[in-house]
N, C-alpha and C positions, 0 to 999 in steps of 0.2 A: 767214346768220348768221356773224359773224366768230368764229373759235375759235383760241385760242392752244394749238396741239397740244403745245408743250413743257410748258406749265402743266398741260394735261390729262394728259400722261404722268406728271408728278410726282404729281398727285392719285390716279392709278390705280396707283401703284407698290405700294401695300399690298394684299395678297391679300384682306383683309377688305372693303376698299372695292370691289374687283373683284367679290367675291361678292355684295355688296349690289346693285350695278348689274345684274348678270346675273340675280339672283333677282327684281328688280323688272321686268326685261325679260320674264321668264317668267310672273310672276304678275299683271302689269299694275298691280294695286292690292292693298296688303296692310297689315295693322296693325303697330304697333311690335313687339308680342310675337311675332307670327308671323314677322316679318322677322328678329328675333334668333334664333329657332329655325332658320330657314332657313340663316343664315350661321354657326350654331353658336358664338355668342358669349354667354357667361353674365354677364360683367361689364358692368353698365349704363353705368358711367362710361366704360369703353373704347369701348362701342358708340356712346354719345352723342358722343364725341370724333370718331369716324370720320364720323358723320352730319353733324357741323358742317363737316368738311372737304369733304363732298359737297354743301354747301349749295345751289349753283346747278345741280346735276345732278338733284336730286330735289324733289318738291313734296308738300305736305301739305294735304289738303282739309278741309272743315269737319267731317267725320266722323272725323278723325284717321287717315285712310288715306294711305299713302305711294305715290307713283308717280313715274315718270321725267319730267323736264322735256324740252323740245326739245333742250337741250344734253346731257341725260342719254341721249337716243336716239342722238345722235352719238357719245357715249362707248361705247355698245354696239357701234356700227359699228366704232369704233376698235379695241375689244377683239377683235371677230370677225375683223377684217382682220389684226391683228398677233399675235393669240393670246397677248398678254402678253409676247411676246419683246422683250428689251431693256429691259423695265421691271420684271423680276422682282426681288423683294426678300424677304429672309427676316427676319421679326420677331426682334428681339434676344432670345435665350433667356436665362432667368434665370441659368443657369450662366455664360454669357458676361458678363452684367451683373456678377456677383459677382467674376469674375476681373479685369474692367476696373476695377471699383470698388476692388478691392484694390490694383491698380497705382496708381490715383489717390491712395489713402490713404498708400501708401509714399512717393510723391513729395511729399505734403504734409508727412509727418514729416521728410523729408530737406531741408526748407527751408534753403538755404544762409545766409540772413540770420541765422537763429537760431543755427546752429552756428558761424558766423563770430564772432558776439558771444560765444558760449560759450567758444571757444578764446582770444579776446582777454582775457576776464575771467579765465580759468584761468591764463593766462601773466602776468597783471598788466601788460599792455602799456598805456602811456599813449598815447592817441590824440587827435587834434584834435577839437574839438567838432562840426565839419561831418560827421565820420564817423558821428555818431549819426543824423543825418538820412538819410545814405546807407543805413545798416543798416535803418532803419525803412522806407524806400522799397523796399529789396530784399525785406524780409519781406512787405510788402503786395503788391508786384507779382508776386512768385513765387507766393504763395498764390492770387492772383486769376487768373493766366493759365495757368501751366504745368500743374497737375493737371487743370483743366477742359479745356484744349486737348488734352491726351493722351487723356482719356476720350472726348472728342468724336470725335477722329480714329479711335480704335479701334472705337468704336460704329458710326460711319458705314461703316468698311471691313468690319466683321463683318456688319452687317445690311443694308448697302447702302441705308440708310434715313436720312431727315432728319426723321422724325416725332418730335415732342417726347416722345411716349409712350415711345419707345425711347431717345432721347438722354438723358433724365433718370433712367433706371434706374441707370446706374453711379454718378452723384454721390449718389443716394439710398443706395446700398450703402456708398459711401465715408463718407457722413455717419454711418450707423449704426456702422460699424467704428471710426471715430475717436471717436465718442461713447462707445462701449464701452471703448475704450482709456483715454480721459480718466477714466471712472468707476473703472476698475481702478486707475489711478494714484492717484486720490483715496482709494480704500478701503485701498490698501497704503501710503498716505502717501508716495508717490514724487513728490517735488517737484523739478523741475529748473528753477530760476529763475536768470536771468542779470542781474547788476547791474553796469553799467559806469559809472565816474566819470571824467570828463575832468580833465586838469590844471587847476589854479587859473589863472584869468586875471583881469587887472585891467581894470575898466571905469570910465569917468568917473562921478562922482556929482554931486549937485546943488551941492555945494561944490567949486568949481574947484581948491581946494588939496588935495582928498582924492580917493582912488580906492577902489573897492570890489572885493574879490576875489570871483569867482563861478566856478562850475563846473557842467557839465551832467551829468545823471544819466539813464541809460536803463536801464529794467528790463523784462524780458519773461520769460515762462515757456513751457515746451513745451506745457503744457495750453492756454494762450491761443492758441498757433500751431495746435494741433489743432482747437480749436473754431472759430477764425476761418477756417481752411482748409476745414473741412467745410461751412461756409456759403458761402464765396466760390466753391467749386467749381461750385455751381449757376450762379452768375453767369458764371463762366469758360466753361462750356459754352454759355450763351446768347450770349456775346460771340463765341465761335468760330463758332457757327452764323450769327450776323448777318454776320460778316466773310465767311463762305463765300457767303452770298446776295448781298452787295454785289459781291463779286468775280465771281460768276456773271452778275449784271446788267451789269457793265461789259464783260464779254466778248461780250455779244450786243447 
């Protein structure tokens, strides 16, 4: 049987998955509930997630009993030989998720696109119309990439994990914090809205002897940036994880 030991090592990084494999090695065949009790997991969603990752290492018979597949038996030998050394990972604690999520929310609030527009409007500076597109791109790009990349990096380094269950804890915390901030701003009627109007420019009209004056207007608010950033941070984490996996595949 051909086995990718690098992939097997990744699958067995999480202690819950290692406990599932070793408990099935001892019990040979066990029910869903009994296996949950053996590995001391109470959250069925979390347990089902780990079972899904172990899909080709375990089997389920017509009676609903779980046992190890042939590949699962090899996983037991792998664990017995290496004892989990070099693949140890610590699930991301909630306190760490809160701290990382807070850092991500601060970075979202500090969006340079919004604050650049704010100071341009505050100083009454007239800017070219193309600058509006640059600011909009900067707003979106920053909200999509930077907070998510920061939270992904900190979560991976802290937990030594690439499990989605751990990776998306911080952006969930950031989403809650930013949503609460937006609600507080709404209740206190704190509105920070930026409106920038470009200088008048003349453009040709249907009548060749006439021209029409036009100007560009950009309007955005801090509340919009908060809500947009809180949603995009999830996508930012996913993009960072995808980039990491692509880079890893290219290296091997």
